[in-house]
Kinemage of the C-alpha trace (Angstrom):
@kinemage 1
@onewidth
@group {chain A} dominant
@subgroup {mainchain}
@vectorlist {calphas} color= white
{ca met a 1} P 71.696 77.420 121.859
{ca asn a 2} L 72.443 75.775 118.594
{ca arg a 3} L 69.493 77.624 117.264
{ca leu a 4} L 70.206 80.987 118.548
{ca val a 5} L 73.735 80.668 117.093
{ca ala a 6} L 72.261 79.453 113.487
{ca ile a 7} L 69.797 82.524 113.458
{ca leu a 8} L 72.428 85.179 114.296
{ca leu a 9} L 74.948 83.598 111.983
{ca val a 10} L 72.423 83.443 109.346
{ca gly a 11} L 71.862 87.157 109.524
{ca trp a 12} L 75.408 88.052 109.401
{ca ala a 13} L 75.721 85.962 106.415
{ca thr a 14} L 72.699 87.272 104.389
{ca ala a 15} L 73.500 90.805 105.286
{ca gly a 16} L 76.451 90.616 103.147
{ca ala a 17} L 75.014 88.567 100.333
{ca ala a 18} L 72.322 90.899 100.277
{ca ala a 19} L 74.331 94.029 99.593
{ca glu a 20} L 76.266 91.917 96.840
{ca gln a 21} L 73.048 90.749 95.038
{ca asn a 22} L 71.157 94.571 95.320
{ca pro a 23} L 73.921 96.607 94.496
{ca ala a 24} L 73.016 100.470 95.050
{ca pro a 25} L 70.751 101.844 92.592
{ca ala a 26} L 72.108 104.183 89.965
{ca thr a 27} L 71.822 107.652 90.033
{ca lys a 28} L 69.818 109.660 87.632
{ca thr a 29} L 72.560 110.566 85.418
{ca asn a 30} L 73.682 106.596 85.433
{ca ala a 31} L 77.434 107.831 86.056
{ca pro a 32} L 79.855 104.728 86.415
{ca arg a 33} L 80.190 103.263 90.060
{ca thr a 34} L 83.249 104.815 91.698
{ca ile a 35} L 85.329 103.681 94.626
{ca asp a 36} L 87.253 106.431 96.631
{ca ile a 37} L 90.439 105.696 98.369
{ca phe a 38} L 92.035 108.058 100.835
{ca ser a 39} L 95.132 107.698 102.788
{ca glu a 40} L 98.378 109.839 104.120
{ca glu a 41} L 100.702 107.747 101.633
{ca ala a 42} L 100.302 105.235 98.609
{ca asp a 43} L 103.116 103.227 96.729
{ca phe a 44} L 101.958 101.479 93.249
{ca asp a 45} L 104.149 98.865 92.084
{ca leu a 46} L 103.054 98.519 88.537
{ca gln a 47} L 105.287 95.938 87.657
{ca asn a 48} L 104.120 93.742 90.535
{ca arg a 49} L 100.574 95.080 90.459
{ca val a 50} L 100.513 95.703 94.362
{ca leu a 51} L 99.188 99.125 95.651
{ca ile a 52} L 99.825 99.730 99.286
{ca tyr a 53} L 98.217 102.658 101.238
{ca arg a 54} L 99.454 103.682 104.525
{ca gly a 55} L 98.072 106.158 107.205
{ca asn a 56} L 94.052 106.728 108.085
{ca val a 57} L 92.893 104.594 104.940
{ca arg a 58} L 89.437 105.166 104.273
{ca val a 59} L 87.780 103.453 101.367
{ca ile a 60} L 84.136 104.729 100.173
{ca asp a 61} L 82.149 102.387 97.989
{ca pro a 62} L 78.503 102.576 97.151
{ca gln a 63} L 78.016 99.129 99.206
{ca met a 64} L 80.416 99.712 101.826
{ca lys a 65} L 82.951 101.779 103.921
{ca leu a 66} L 86.332 100.529 105.350
{ca arg a 67} L 88.737 102.119 107.464
{ca ser a 68} L 92.262 100.664 108.712
{ca asp a 69} L 95.834 101.857 109.093
{ca arg a 70} L 97.168 100.103 105.951
{ca leu a 71} L 95.476 98.329 102.825
{ca thr a 72} L 97.422 96.420 100.414
{ca ala a 73} L 95.740 95.232 97.035
{ca trp a 74} L 97.203 92.858 94.410
{ca met a 75} L 95.706 92.811 91.191
{ca ala a 76} L 95.455 89.909 88.548
{ca pro a 77} L 97.995 89.967 85.644
{ca thr a 78} L 95.801 89.866 83.012
{ca asn a 79} L 92.978 92.500 84.018
{ca asn a 80} L 92.510 95.326 86.594
{ca gln a 81} L 90.476 92.843 88.960
{ca phe a 82} L 91.655 92.538 92.627
{ca thr a 83} L 92.970 89.303 93.740
{ca asn a 84} L 93.538 89.786 97.148
{ca ile a 85} L 93.133 92.804 99.586
{ca val a 86} L 94.543 92.955 102.796
{ca ala a 87} L 93.498 95.484 105.543
{ca glu a 88} L 95.499 95.841 108.843
{ca gly a 89} L 95.492 97.720 111.934
{ca ser a 90} L 92.354 99.249 113.330
{ca val a 91} L 89.835 97.732 110.844
{ca glu a 92} L 86.530 98.885 110.671
{ca ile a 93} L 84.247 97.580 108.048
{ca gln a 94} L 80.684 99.167 107.539
{ca ile a 95} L 77.659 97.980 105.334
{ca thr a 96} L 74.069 99.159 105.335
{ca asp a 97} L 71.728 97.372 103.188
{ca glu a 98} L 67.744 96.602 103.373
{ca gln a 99} L 68.315 94.401 106.586
{ca gly a 100} L 69.983 97.693 108.351
{ca pro a 101} L 73.553 98.511 109.333
{ca ser a 102} L 76.270 96.089 110.208
{ca arg a 103} L 79.550 96.805 111.260
{ca ala a 104} L 82.912 94.651 111.575
{ca thr a 105} L 86.013 95.627 113.371
{ca gly a 106} L 89.296 93.746 114.112
{ca gly a 107} L 92.843 94.232 113.663
{ca arg a 108} L 93.070 92.490 110.369
{ca ala a 109} L 90.781 91.670 107.199
{ca val a 110} L 91.738 89.345 104.302
{ca tyr a 111} L 89.436 89.225 101.231
{ca asp a 112} L 90.276 86.548 98.645
{ca ala a 113} L 88.410 87.151 95.367
{ca ala a 114} L 88.972 83.553 94.158
{ca thr a 115} L 87.035 82.121 97.068
{ca asp a 116} L 84.956 85.355 97.566
{ca thr a 117} L 85.697 85.065 101.409
{ca val a 118} L 86.646 87.790 104.032
{ca glu a 119} L 88.478 86.499 107.113
{ca leu a 120} L 88.650 88.925 109.971
{ca thr a 121} L 91.264 88.066 112.626
{ca gln a 122} L 93.051 89.827 115.861
{ca asn a 123} L 89.848 90.260 118.034
{ca pro a 124} L 87.104 90.408 115.416
{ca val a 125} L 83.617 91.763 116.343
{ca leu a 126} L 80.317 91.827 114.428
{ca ile a 127} L 77.383 94.004 115.161
{ca asn a 128} L 74.122 94.262 113.680
{ca lys a 129} L 70.646 94.440 114.594
{ca leu a 130} L 70.752 90.522 115.433
{ca gly a 131} L 73.482 91.191 118.245
{ca thr a 132} L 77.146 91.164 118.671
{ca leu a 133} L 79.473 88.418 117.682
{ca thr a 134} L 82.840 88.145 118.923
{ca ser a 135} L 85.690 85.391 118.369
{ca asp a 136} L 89.268 84.693 117.510
{ca arg a 137} L 88.664 84.337 113.700
{ca val a 138} L 85.583 85.089 111.514
{ca val a 139} L 85.203 83.836 107.839
{ca leu a 140} L 82.330 85.138 105.825
{ca ser a 141} L 81.844 83.383 102.673
{ca arg a 142} L 79.907 85.558 100.617
{ca ala a 143} L 79.806 83.022 97.706
{ca asn a 144} L 77.929 80.356 100.164
{ca asn a 145} L 76.460 82.735 102.330
{ca arg a 146} L 78.189 81.191 105.420
{ca leu a 147} L 79.486 82.737 108.223
{ca glu a 148} L 82.104 80.640 110.481
{ca ala a 149} L 82.929 81.522 113.786
{ca arg a 150} L 86.102 79.867 115.328
{ca gly a 151} L 87.734 80.195 118.842
{ca his a 152} L 86.313 81.686 122.185
{ca val a 153} L 82.915 82.581 120.368
{ca his a 154} L 80.856 84.742 122.239
{ca ile a 155} L 77.189 86.209 121.148
{ca val a 156} L 75.215 88.501 122.671
{ca met a 157} L 71.836 89.188 121.237
{ca pro a 158} L 68.472 90.688 122.307
{ca ala a 159} L 65.607 88.668 122.916
{ca glu a 160} L 63.777 90.562 120.151
{ca ala a 161} L 66.076 89.058 117.639
{ca leu a 162} L 64.405 85.772 117.977
{ca lys a 163} L 60.866 87.292 117.970
{ca gln a 164} L 59.937 85.101 120.912
{ca pro a 165} L 59.462 85.580 124.531
{ca ser a 166} L 62.828 86.218 126.586
{ca leu a 167} L 64.337 82.939 128.229
{ca val a 168} L 63.911 84.787 131.579
{ca thr a 169} L 60.347 85.841 131.749
{ca pro a 170} L 57.622 83.336 131.699
{ca lys a 171} L 55.387 82.941 128.573
{ca lys a 172} L 52.342 83.345 130.321
{ca pro a 173} L 51.702 85.045 133.964
{ca pro a 174} L 51.429 82.612 136.838
{ca ala a 175} L 47.891 81.604 137.473
{ca glu a 176} L 46.224 83.259 140.316
{ca pro a 177} L 45.410 81.082 143.523
{ca arg a 178} L 42.003 80.130 143.883
{ca lys a 179} L 40.047 81.801 146.430
{ca asp a 180} L 37.803 78.864 147.471
{ca gln a 181} L 40.910 76.965 148.782
């Protein structure tokens, strides 16, 4: 069972890392990369460098799409880089890379730029071609290419994900009884 868990977790971890290492190809016009953020309301506290989006928040980035009820982002005081981003309420993250589509849902997602980690809580669910993972808490360390699931971990995966025969079917058909007996 530990081997099954390791294969599934490595698949999820590498899906995120592959998206980071292989950004979307530049367009023919070599236009700068853009991130589109849509919401019903937005508040910008420029003095404290906090951005808050509320109501049907949608983020469209060349590497991923995110939906949530609320998104709060903090920016570093010395530049325009985000230090932390928190998505809350009906969070859905979709990533498509060379390994195929991946989808994560939960009630809350926290990105920490200093550690390059994403933490999903409040009933997180991860789905990709390798299967489905549910847990109380999931932390993806993009920097270390590592995924951790803690508390009530449940994994469902198709046998094809392991590229070996199913555990419930025999590897070879049973031998025919000999007729000379």
